[in-house]
FIKOL-733215 format. One record per atom (N, C-alpha, C): residue number from 1; atom name; x, y, z. Coordinates in nm, 2 decimals. Example, Ala and Ser with C-alpha at 12.3 -4.5 7.8 and 13.67 -1.06 7.14 Angstrom:
# residues 2
+-------+------+--------+--------+--------+
! kollo ! dogu !      x !      y !      z !
+-------+------+--------+--------+--------+
!     1 !    N !   1.32 !  -0.57 !   0.78 !
!     1 !   CA !   1.23 !  -0.45 !   0.78 !
!     1 !    C !   1.32 !  -0.33 !   0.78 !
!     2 !    N !   1.28 !  -0.22 !   0.71 !
!     2 !   CA !   1.37 !  -0.11 !   0.71 !
!     2 !    C !   1.29 !   0.00 !   0.79 !
+-------+------+--------+--------+--------+
END
This chain:
# residues 77
+-------+------+--------+--------+--------+
! kollo ! dogu !      x !      y !      z !
+-------+------+--------+--------+--------+
!     1 !    N !  -1.30 !   1.08 !   1.81 !
!     1 !   CA !  -1.27 !   0.95 !   1.77 !
!     1 !    C !  -1.26 !   0.94 !   1.62 !
!     2 !    N !  -1.35 !   1.01 !   1.55 !
!     2 !   CA !  -1.34 !   1.00 !   1.40 !
!     2 !    C !  -1.22 !   1.06 !   1.35 !
!     3 !    N !  -1.18 !   1.17 !   1.41 !
!     3 !   CA !  -1.05 !   1.24 !   1.37 !
!     3 !    C !  -0.93 !   1.15 !   1.39 !
!     4 !    N !  -0.93 !   1.08 !   1.50 !
!     4 !   CA !  -0.82 !   0.99 !   1.53 !
!     4 !    C !  -0.81 !   0.88 !   1.42 !
!     5 !    N !  -0.92 !   0.82 !   1.39 !
!     5 !   CA !  -0.93 !   0.72 !   1.29 !
!     5 !    C !  -0.89 !   0.77 !   1.15 !
!     6 !    N !  -0.94 !   0.89 !   1.12 !
!     6 !   CA !  -0.91 !   0.95 !   0.98 !
!     6 !    C !  -0.77 !   0.98 !   0.97 !
!     7 !    N !  -0.70 !   1.03 !   1.08 !
!     7 !   CA !  -0.56 !   1.05 !   1.07 !
!     7 !    C !  -0.48 !   0.92 !   1.05 !
!     8 !    N !  -0.53 !   0.82 !   1.12 !
!     8 !   CA !  -0.46 !   0.69 !   1.10 !
!     8 !    C !  -0.47 !   0.64 !   0.96 !
!     9 !    N !  -0.59 !   0.66 !   0.90 !
!     9 !   CA !  -0.61 !   0.61 !   0.76 !
!     9 !    C !  -0.52 !   0.69 !   0.67 !
!    10 !    N !  -0.52 !   0.83 !   0.69 !
!    10 !   CA !  -0.44 !   0.91 !   0.60 !
!    10 !    C !  -0.29 !   0.88 !   0.61 !
!    11 !    N !  -0.24 !   0.86 !   0.73 !
!    11 !   CA !  -0.10 !   0.83 !   0.75 !
!    11 !    C !  -0.07 !   0.69 !   0.69 !
!    12 !    N !  -0.15 !   0.60 !   0.71 !
!    12 !   CA !  -0.14 !   0.46 !   0.65 !
!    12 !    C !  -0.14 !   0.47 !   0.50 !
!    13 !    N !  -0.23 !   0.55 !   0.44 !
!    13 !   CA !  -0.24 !   0.57 !   0.30 !
!    13 !    C !  -0.11 !   0.63 !   0.24 !
!    14 !    N !  -0.06 !   0.73 !   0.30 !
!    14 !   CA !   0.06 !   0.80 !   0.25 !
!    14 !    C !   0.18 !   0.70 !   0.26 !
!    15 !    N !   0.19 !   0.64 !   0.37 !
!    15 !   CA !   0.30 !   0.54 !   0.39 !
!    15 !    C !   0.29 !   0.43 !   0.29 !
!    16 !    N !   0.16 !   0.38 !   0.26 !
!    16 !   CA !   0.14 !   0.28 !   0.17 !
!    16 !    C !   0.17 !   0.32 !   0.03 !
!    17 !    N !   0.15 !   0.44 !  -0.01 !
!    17 !   CA !   0.19 !   0.49 !  -0.14 !
!    17 !    C !   0.34 !   0.49 !  -0.16 !
!    18 !    N !   0.41 !   0.54 !  -0.06 !
!    18 !   CA !   0.55 !   0.54 !  -0.07 !
!    18 !    C !   0.61 !   0.40 !  -0.08 !
!    19 !    N !   0.56 !   0.31 !   0.00 !
!    19 !   CA !   0.61 !   0.17 !   0.00 !
!    19 !    C !   0.57 !   0.10 !  -0.13 !
!    20 !    N !   0.45 !   0.13 !  -0.18 !
!    20 !   CA !   0.40 !   0.07 !  -0.31 !
!    20 !    C !   0.49 !   0.11 !  -0.42 !
!    21 !    N !   0.52 !   0.24 !  -0.43 !
!    21 !   CA !   0.61 !   0.29 !  -0.53 !
!    21 !    C !   0.74 !   0.23 !  -0.54 !
!    22 !    N !   0.79 !   0.19 !  -0.42 !
!    22 !   CA !   0.92 !   0.12 !  -0.41 !
!    22 !    C !   0.91 !  -0.03 !  -0.45 !
!    23 !    N !   0.81 !  -0.10 !  -0.40 !
!    23 !   CA !   0.80 !  -0.24 !  -0.41 !
!    23 !    C !   0.71 !  -0.30 !  -0.51 !
!    24 !    N !   0.62 !  -0.23 !  -0.57 !
!    24 !   CA !   0.53 !  -0.29 !  -0.67 !
!    24 !    C !   0.60 !  -0.29 !  -0.80 !
!    25 !    N !   0.62 !  -0.40 !  -0.86 !
!    25 !   CA !   0.70 !  -0.41 !  -0.99 !
!    25 !    C !   0.62 !  -0.35 !  -1.10 !
!    26 !    N !   0.69 !  -0.28 !  -1.19 !
!    26 !   CA !   0.63 !  -0.22 !  -1.31 !
!    26 !    C !   0.68 !  -0.29 !  -1.43 !
!    27 !    N !   0.77 !  -0.39 !  -1.42 !
!    27 !   CA !   0.81 !  -0.46 !  -1.53 !
!    27 !    C !   0.83 !  -0.61 !  -1.49 !
!    28 !    N !   0.82 !  -0.70 !  -1.59 !
!    28 !   CA !   0.85 !  -0.84 !  -1.57 !
!    28 !    C !   0.96 !  -0.88 !  -1.66 !
!    29 !    N !   1.06 !  -0.95 !  -1.61 !
!    29 !   CA !   1.18 !  -0.99 !  -1.69 !
!    29 !    C !   1.16 !  -1.15 !  -1.70 !
!    30 !    N !   1.16 !  -1.20 !  -1.82 !
!    30 !   CA !   1.15 !  -1.34 !  -1.84 !
!    30 !    C !   1.29 !  -1.39 !  -1.90 !
!    31 !    N !   1.35 !  -1.49 !  -1.84 !
!    31 !   CA !   1.47 !  -1.54 !  -1.89 !
!    31 !    C !   1.44 !  -1.66 !  -1.98 !
!    32 !    N !   1.48 !  -1.66 !  -2.10 !
!    32 !   CA !   1.46 !  -1.77 !  -2.20 !
!    32 !    C !   1.59 !  -1.85 !  -2.22 !
!    33 !    N !   1.58 !  -1.95 !  -2.29 !
!    33 !   CA !   1.70 !  -2.03 !  -2.32 !
!    33 !    C !   1.79 !  -1.96 !  -2.41 !
!    34 !    N !   1.92 !  -1.99 !  -2.40 !
!    34 !   CA !   2.02 !  -1.93 !  -2.48 !
!    34 !    C !   2.06 !  -1.79 !  -2.43 !
!    35 !    N !   2.03 !  -1.76 !  -2.31 !
!    35 !   CA !   2.07 !  -1.63 !  -2.25 !
!    35 !    C !   1.99 !  -1.51 !  -2.29 !
!    36 !    N !   1.87 !  -1.54 !  -2.36 !
!    36 !   CA !   1.79 !  -1.43 !  -2.41 !
!    36 !    C !   1.69 !  -1.39 !  -2.30 !
!    37 !    N !   1.67 !  -1.26 !  -2.28 !
!    37 !   CA !   1.57 !  -1.21 !  -2.18 !
!    37 !    C !   1.47 !  -1.12 !  -2.25 !
!    38 !    N !   1.35 !  -1.13 !  -2.21 !
!    38 !   CA !   1.25 !  -1.04 !  -2.26 !
!    38 !    C !   1.20 !  -0.96 !  -2.14 !
!    39 !    N !   1.17 !  -0.83 !  -2.16 !
!    39 !   CA !   1.12 !  -0.74 !  -2.06 !
!    39 !    C !   0.99 !  -0.69 !  -2.10 !
!    40 !    N !   0.89 !  -0.71 !  -2.02 !
!    40 !   CA !   0.75 !  -0.65 !  -2.05 !
!    40 !    C !   0.72 !  -0.55 !  -1.94 !
!    41 !    N !   0.67 !  -0.44 !  -1.98 !
!    41 !   CA !   0.63 !  -0.33 !  -1.89 !
!    41 !    C !   0.48 !  -0.33 !  -1.88 !
!    42 !    N !   0.43 !  -0.30 !  -1.76 !
!    42 !   CA !   0.29 !  -0.29 !  -1.73 !
!    42 !    C !   0.24 !  -0.15 !  -1.79 !
!    43 !    N !   0.11 !  -0.15 !  -1.82 !
!    43 !   CA !   0.06 !  -0.02 !  -1.86 !
!    43 !    C !   0.05 !   0.07 !  -1.74 !
!    44 !    N !   0.05 !   0.20 !  -1.77 !
!    44 !   CA !   0.06 !   0.29 !  -1.66 !
!    44 !    C !  -0.07 !   0.29 !  -1.57 !
!    45 !    N !  -0.18 !   0.27 !  -1.64 !
!    45 !   CA !  -0.31 !   0.26 !  -1.56 !
!    45 !    C !  -0.31 !   0.13 !  -1.47 !
!    46 !    N !  -0.26 !   0.02 !  -1.52 !
!    46 !   CA !  -0.25 !  -0.10 !  -1.44 !
!    46 !    C !  -0.16 !  -0.08 !  -1.32 !
!    47 !    N !  -0.04 !  -0.01 !  -1.34 !
!    47 !   CA !   0.05 !   0.01 !  -1.24 !
!    47 !    C !  -0.01 !   0.11 !  -1.13 !
!    48 !    N !  -0.08 !   0.21 !  -1.17 !
!    48 !   CA !  -0.14 !   0.30 !  -1.08 !
!    48 !    C !  -0.25 !   0.23 !  -1.00 !
!    49 !    N !  -0.33 !   0.15 !  -1.06 !
!    49 !   CA !  -0.43 !   0.08 !  -0.99 !
!    49 !    C !  -0.37 !  -0.02 !  -0.88 !
!    50 !    N !  -0.26 !  -0.08 !  -0.92 !
!    50 !   CA !  -0.19 !  -0.17 !  -0.82 !
!    50 !    C !  -0.14 !  -0.09 !  -0.70 !
!    51 !    N !  -0.08 !   0.03 !  -0.73 !
!    51 !   CA !  -0.02 !   0.11 !  -0.63 !
!    51 !    C !  -0.14 !   0.16 !  -0.54 !
!    52 !    N !  -0.25 !   0.21 !  -0.59 !
!    52 !   CA !  -0.36 !   0.25 !  -0.51 !
!    52 !    C !  -0.42 !   0.14 !  -0.43 !
!    53 !    N !  -0.43 !   0.02 !  -0.49 !
!    53 !   CA !  -0.48 !  -0.09 !  -0.41 !
!    53 !    C !  -0.40 !  -0.12 !  -0.29 !
!    54 !    N !  -0.27 !  -0.12 !  -0.30 !
!    54 !   CA !  -0.18 !  -0.14 !  -0.19 !
!    54 !    C !  -0.19 !  -0.03 !  -0.09 !
!    55 !    N !  -0.20 !   0.09 !  -0.14 !
!    55 !   CA !  -0.21 !   0.21 !  -0.05 !
!    55 !    C !  -0.34 !   0.21 !   0.03 !
!    56 !    N !  -0.45 !   0.18 !  -0.04 !
!    56 !   CA !  -0.58 !   0.17 !   0.03 !
!    56 !    C !  -0.58 !   0.06 !   0.13 !
!    57 !    N !  -0.52 !  -0.05 !   0.10 !
!    57 !   CA !  -0.52 !  -0.16 !   0.20 !
!    57 !    C !  -0.44 !  -0.12 !   0.32 !
!    58 !    N !  -0.33 !  -0.06 !   0.30 !
!    58 !   CA !  -0.25 !  -0.01 !   0.42 !
!    58 !    C !  -0.32 !   0.09 !   0.50 !
!    59 !    N !  -0.40 !   0.18 !   0.43 !
!    59 !   CA !  -0.48 !   0.28 !   0.50 !
!    59 !    C !  -0.59 !   0.21 !   0.59 !
!    60 !    N !  -0.65 !   0.11 !   0.54 !
!    60 !   CA !  -0.75 !   0.04 !   0.61 !
!    60 !    C !  -0.69 !  -0.03 !   0.73 !
!    61 !    N !  -0.58 !  -0.09 !   0.71 !
!    61 !   CA !  -0.51 !  -0.16 !   0.82 !
!    61 !    C !  -0.47 !  -0.06 !   0.93 !
!    62 !    N !  -0.42 !   0.06 !   0.89 !
!    62 !   CA !  -0.38 !   0.16 !   0.98 !
!    62 !    C !  -0.50 !   0.22 !   1.06 !
!    63 !    N !  -0.61 !   0.24 !   0.99 !
!    63 !   CA !  -0.73 !   0.29 !   1.06 !
!    63 !    C !  -0.78 !   0.18 !   1.16 !
!    64 !    N !  -0.77 !   0.05 !   1.13 !
!    64 !   CA !  -0.81 !  -0.05 !   1.22 !
!    64 !    C !  -0.72 !  -0.05 !   1.34 !
!    65 !    N !  -0.59 !  -0.03 !   1.32 !
!    65 !   CA !  -0.49 !  -0.02 !   1.43 !
!    65 !    C !  -0.52 !   0.10 !   1.52 !
!    66 !    N !  -0.55 !   0.22 !   1.45 !
!    66 !   CA !  -0.58 !   0.34 !   1.53 !
!    66 !    C !  -0.71 !   0.32 !   1.61 !
!    67 !    N !  -0.81 !   0.26 !   1.55 !
!    67 !   CA !  -0.93 !   0.23 !   1.63 !
!    67 !    C !  -0.90 !   0.15 !   1.75 !
!    68 !    N !  -0.82 !   0.04 !   1.74 !
!    68 !   CA !  -0.79 !  -0.04 !   1.85 !
!    68 !    C !  -0.71 !   0.04 !   1.96 !
!    69 !    N !  -0.62 !   0.12 !   1.91 !
!    69 !   CA !  -0.54 !   0.21 !   2.01 !
!    69 !    C !  -0.63 !   0.31 !   2.07 !
!    70 !    N !  -0.72 !   0.36 !   2.00 !
!    70 !   CA !  -0.82 !   0.46 !   2.06 !
!    70 !    C !  -0.90 !   0.39 !   2.17 !
!    71 !    N !  -0.95 !   0.27 !   2.14 !
!    71 !   CA !  -1.03 !   0.20 !   2.24 !
!    71 !    C !  -0.95 !   0.16 !   2.36 !
!    72 !    N !  -0.83 !   0.12 !   2.34 !
!    72 !   CA !  -0.74 !   0.08 !   2.45 !
!    72 !    C !  -0.71 !   0.20 !   2.53 !
!    73 !    N !  -0.68 !   0.32 !   2.47 !
!    73 !   CA !  -0.65 !   0.44 !   2.55 !
!    73 !    C !  -0.78 !   0.49 !   2.62 !
!    74 !    N !  -0.90 !   0.48 !   2.56 !
!    74 !   CA !  -1.02 !   0.52 !   2.62 !
!    74 !    C !  -1.05 !   0.44 !   2.75 !
!    75 !    N !  -1.03 !   0.31 !   2.74 !
!    75 !   CA !  -1.06 !   0.22 !   2.85 !
!    75 !    C !  -0.96 !   0.23 !   2.96 !
!    76 !    N !  -0.84 !   0.28 !   2.93 !
!    76 !   CA !  -0.74 !   0.30 !   3.03 !
!    76 !    C !  -0.77 !   0.41 !   3.12 !
!    77 !    N !  -0.83 !   0.52 !   3.07 !
!    77 !   CA !  -0.87 !   0.64 !   3.15 !
!    77 !    C !  -0.98 !   0.61 !   3.24 !
+-------+------+--------+--------+--------+
END
């Protein structure tokens, strides 16, 4: 059982990292009057913490799903 849940967490964590790298914004663009734009970049540590937060959350969700699937499969037998 533990191995099944650990695999679910690891797969969810890896998938979460890849999705977070794609969708977590690392810069903010502000449009001002007169057609002027300013671009602000996040610090690398702040960006990494945001990516890890999303990855850890997806890992927890995946382990919860794998636990539910394991229980469902076990009661089926």
